[in-house]
N, C-alpha and C positions, 0 to 999 in steps of 0.2 A: 343807843349804842345795843344791837344785843349779841349776845354771846352765840356764836354758830361753832361750826367746823372750819378752819381755816382754806382758805381757797388755795388751789395748787396752779401755779403757774409755770410756765416756760422757764421763767426768770422767777426764782426764789425771791420773798422779799427780806427774808435776813441775808442775804447777799448784797442789797442795796446799802447804799451810804449816803449821808445827808448830802442834798444836791443834786442827786438823781432825779430824773422824771418819772412820776408814777401815777396811776389813774383811777378814777373812782370804778369799782365794780360792780356799785349796784348806787342806786340814789341815797343821798346824806343829806340828813335834815338836821337843822339846830333843835337839839334835846333840852333847850334851855340854858344852857351855859357860855351862849355868847352873847354879851350885851350889847345893847342898840341892833337886835335881829330879833324878830318877832320868832315866838317858837314853832316849831315844826315848818318854819321857813326851808326851802331847800339850797343848800350850801353847794351841792354838786351834783350835777346828772351822771348816770352810768357815763362812763366813757370821758368823764371830764378829765384834763389834764391837771396834774399838780408838781409840785416839789416836795420830798421828802426834808423834813427840817431837821430832825431827829427822831430815835428810838429809844423806848425804856420798856417799862412793864409796871404792872400793878404791884403797888408796895403791898397787899393781902395776898398776892400770887404771882408771884416772881415768874413764874411759866407762862403768864398771860401777856404777850406782848402788846404795847400800844406804838403806834405811829403819829409822829407831829408833822403834817402837812398842811401846804398852803394852796388852795385851786385855783387856777383860770378862772376870772368870770367871762362872762361875754364881751369884755372890752379888753381881753389880755391884761387886766389887773389883778394881782390875788387878793384872795381872803383872806380875813385874820386866820391864823394857825390853829387848825382843829385834833383834838385826840381822835384815830381811828382804830378801829380793830382789824387784824389782818385779813377776815374776811369781806371787808368793806373796802379793799384795795387788791389793785393788780399792778404787774410790772410791765403788762402789755396791753398796747390799746385795744379797743375794740369789744 
């Protein structure tokens, strides 16, 4: 995860609730924090649908939001929950 400016969408991420559908805005890779998955393996390609599990923020910087998301794989199974930066997500497909 790299810090960048938040992505602007017609549906603001701050309005989403746990259980809402969300999409990967960019390709998201394992940064080594998911056990039993090789580091740098793709977790979700841009446009992949997922479900928002929870929202939070960094302990060191409460202004930096983090979204806990589970993405679908090619067989409609959900990935392990992963933490995503706002710029990695979008509330709209495409």
